[in-house]
N, C-alpha and C positions, 0 to 999 in steps of 0.2 A: 504494500500500500504506500502511496506517495501523494503529495499535494501537487497537482499540475500547475505549472507556471507559464507554459506555452501552449499554443493550439495543438501541437503534436502530442504533448504530454496529456492534454485533455482528451484527445481522441483515444489514446491508449487506456486512460483511466475509465472513460465512458464504456468502452468495449469489455473492460474487465468486470463490470458490475452485472451480476447474474439477472437482476430485475430489469435492466435496460436492454431492450432488443436492438440488434445491430442496425436494423432498418430505421430506427429512430434517430440515428446520428445525422442523417441528411436534414431532417426537420430541425434538429437542435442547431446544427451549423447554420442553417438559413436564418434562424432567429437572431443569431449573433451577427451574421452578415448585415442584417437589416438594422443593426445598431440598437437592438433591444437587449434587455437583460434576460438571461435564461435562468429559470429556477427549477431545481430538481427536488421533489418532495419524497422523502423516505420515512420509514417508521421511526428512525432515530435522528433524523436531521432534515433541515431545509436549507439547501445550498444555492447560492446565487453566483452566477458567472457572467462576466462582462468581457468582451474582446476588444483589445486596443488595436484598431485597424490603423496601420501606418499612414501618416499624413500624406506622404507622396501618392499613395494609392487613392485616398479620398479626393485629393486635388486633381489627380488624373481623371477620375470619374467625373468630377465637376466640369473639367475642360473637355470631356468626352473623348479624351485620349485613350481611355479604357472603357469599353462598353460595360454597363452595369451587370449584364448577364454573364460577363467574363470574369467578374470579381471572384466568384467561387473558385475557378481554376487558378487565378493568380494568387489568391491567399493560400490555397492548398499547397502551392508549389513552394511557399516560403513559411510553412507552418511551424518550423523550428525557431523562427525569428519573431513570429507574432505572439505577443504576450497576452495573458488573460489575468483578470482580477477576480479574486474569490471573495464571497460575502457569506456571512452566516445569517440565515433568516430566522425569524421568530413567528410562531403562529399567533395571529392577533385578530382573527375574525370575531364577530360578536358571539358566535357559537363557542369559541374558545374562551372569550372573556367571561361569558355567563357560566360556562362549565367550571372555570377556575373558582368563581364565587360559590357555586353550588355543585360540587363534583358528583354528588349522589342524588340530588333532587332535581325535579322539573323546575323550569324557570318560566318567566313571562314570555319567552320565545315560543312556548307551546300553545298559547292562546291569543285570541284577538282582544285588545284592550282599548277602551275609550276613557279619557279623563275629562271630566266636566269641571271647568274652572282652572285657569292657569295663573292664579294669583299667588298669595303668600304661601299657601300649602301646595297648590297644584303644580307650581313651577318646580319646586324641589322634588315633589313626588314623581313628576314626569321624568326628570333626570335619573332618579333612583331606579325606577322600574325599567328605564332604557338600559341602565348599567346591568340590570338583571335579565336583559334579552328582549324586552318589548320592542317590536318593530323590526326585528332581525329576520323573522320568517312568517310572522302573522301580522294582521292589520293593527296599527297603532294610530289612534286619532285623538286630537286635542280640540276642545271647544272652549271659546271664551269670546264674548262680544266686546270686551273693554280694551281700552288703550292704556299702556304703561305710562305713569306720570312720575314726577320727581318724588312725590310723597310715598310711592310704592317701594322704592329700591332699597330702603333700609332693611327690609326682611324678605325681599324677593330674590330669586335666583339671578335675575338679569340686573344690569347696571345702567349707568348713564348713557352708554352708546345705544341702548334700545328704547329710550324715552320717545314717546310719540308713536311707537309701533303697536300693533295689535298684540296682546299678550299671548294668544295661541300661536300666531305666526312666529313671533320672536322666540318663544320657548321651543317651538319645533326646530327652528334654525340652530338654536343652541345645542339641542340634542343631536342634530345632524353633524355639527362640528365636532362633537364628542367622538363620533365614529361614522365614517362614510358608508358603512354597511347597514345603517339603519334607514328605514323607510317610514317617515312620519307624515301624516296628513293633518292639516289644521283648518279650522273653520272659525271665521269671525262671526259667530252666531250663537243664539240660544240653542242648546243641544236638543231640547224637546221640540223645536221647530223642524228638526231633522230626525224625527222619531224612527222613520224607516231605516235610516243609516245607523242610528244609534243601536237599533235592534239587531244589527249584524255583528255586534261584538259580544263575545261570551262573558266578559267581565266589564262592568261599567263602574267607574270610580267617581264619586261625587266629592269634589274638594272645594266646593263653594262656601260651605258653612252658612248658607242662607236658608232660612226656614222654609220660605215659599218654594225654592228650588228642591230642597230635600223632600218636601211633602209631595210635590208634583211628580218627581221622579219615582217616589215610592208608589204612588197611585198608578203610574204608567207601567211599572214593573209587575204589579199585581194583576192588572187588567188586560195587558196586551198579550194575547195568546199566540200572535204571529211572530213574536220576537224570539231570536236565538239566544238572548241573554240568559245566562244561568245564575248570575250573582250580581248584586249591586252592593258596593262597599262605600260607606259614608265616612268622612273624616272631618272633624271640626275642632275649633278652639272653644273652651268653655269658660264663660264669665271672666272677662278681662285678662285672659291668658293664665288663669289659675291652673288649668289642667287642659289636656287634650284627650279626645275620645275617638274611637272608630267603632263602626257597627257593620256587620256583614249580614245581608239579607239573602237567604237562599230560597225564599218562597216555599217554606216547608211548614212543619207543625209548630215552629217557634215564632217568636215575635217578629213583626215587621217594624220599620222605622217609626211609624206613628204610634205603635204600642209603647214606645219609650216616653211619649208625652202625648196622651190622647186628646187633651184639650189645649188649645193655643194659649189660653190664659192660665192654664193649670201648671203644675210642677212636673219636673222630670222625675221619672220613677227611680233613676239611679244618678242623681246629680253629682258632679265632680267639683262642686264649689257651693258657696252659700248664695242661693238664688235671691236672697234679700239684699245682697250687696248691690248698690246702685251701679248701673252699667256706665263705665268710664268713657262715655261717648264724647269725642272731641268734635266741635262744630266744623262744618264745611268751610273751606277757604277757596280763594280764587283758583280755579282749575282742579280742585279736588273735592270729593264729597266728604261727609262726616265719617269718622273712623274710630275704632277702638285700638289704642296703642298697646303693643306688646313686642317683645324682642324676637329676633330671628331664630333663636334656639327653640322657641315655641313652635314656629312654623315647621322647622326641621323635625322636631319630635312628632308632630302630627303626621307629617309625610312618612316618617320612619314607621310609625305605628300601623299605618295603612299598608305600607309595603310588606311588612311582616305578615299581616292578616291575609293579604292577597297570596303571598307565597305559601302560607299554610293551606289555604283553600286549594290552590293548584295541586298541591301534593296530597290531596284527599284527607287532610287532617285540619278541618276548619277551626277546631278548638273553640274557645269561648268567643261568642259572636260580638259581645260588647267588651271593649278593652279600654283601660284608662291609664294615663300617665300623669302624675301630679308634677306640675312645673314649679309652682310657688307653694312651698310647704306651709306658709303662713296662711294662705287663703284657699288652697286646693283641698279637696276631700278625697281620701282614698276610696276606691271602689274595687272590690275584688273582681277579677275577670269572671264573666258569667254568660250564660246563654238564657236570656229572659223568656219566660212563657208569654203567650199572647195576652193582651189586655182585653177583658170582656167589653170594655167601652171604647175600643179603638174604632174611629170612624172610617178607617181605610180597609181593614181586613175582617172585622167581626161579622159582617154580613155576607162575606163571600167564601168563607171557609166551608169545607176543606178544599184546598187547591187541587186542580187537576194536573 
């Protein structure tokens, strides 16, 4: 065994490899003649080879002193003087990236995923599930009708260079820059206005934290029998950033999202903070709406909680449907992970059970 440094050495080495058929040499040689890099993939290595075509030859071809189709004969006649460069390749497809994260488990690459809301939670969540394979081999879609503003970037994945852009489009571009092997679709729209498209995804993740969206999505999931959606996962920040929660709805014998708070003016069945605490709502300013301040770690915790819940479900181990992480231990309330039973007063599911 030796490391080839010339074209002649490379040909000898190539023919010495039992897995490389002799007739493949002509194809490999042509790739090098065309100025491209040749990669050879084996079970123990990924080898890159580049050929240094002598400049007098390339200049002669440019002046048409040597016909391009004659280059093969000319280069072959001087193969002991033509040098080659060797490179070591690394497997870096999204399949390899996701497999490194989860070598024994299924990843988001195995299912189609839609994320509704690309704000403080959804932007981080979109990036996390992309790193776990979303968009590498199944459909990955982002929805958000809003524009990124200066007030958003303190806890958003995106920064100053994305201000003025639609959040879904800008987040999709960020994910694509992370890895070119990802295919991400984005819509500057309310997801439920595209219910048919939404229903093509096996997992729908709601990262809006908005009560009206959460309830409308819950109703759609329970009632739309044409949808291919098998699970809806909600993620939200509770009471001024005191805690974060996630809830997985599988449309089965357990609670739906509205079961967690059957009455709009009522209390949460499993609150993660003191609901009597005044909502720290800051007034709207020029160019920005009213908002509740909390730090970026809260957004990332909420995204992480939903990512883990999604991975557990993909691997046929959904575990506790309602999960809580306390962010501020002075204000947050611990809630043991649980799978709640349906509420008999739920306005969404109490009249349509059992599900078909």
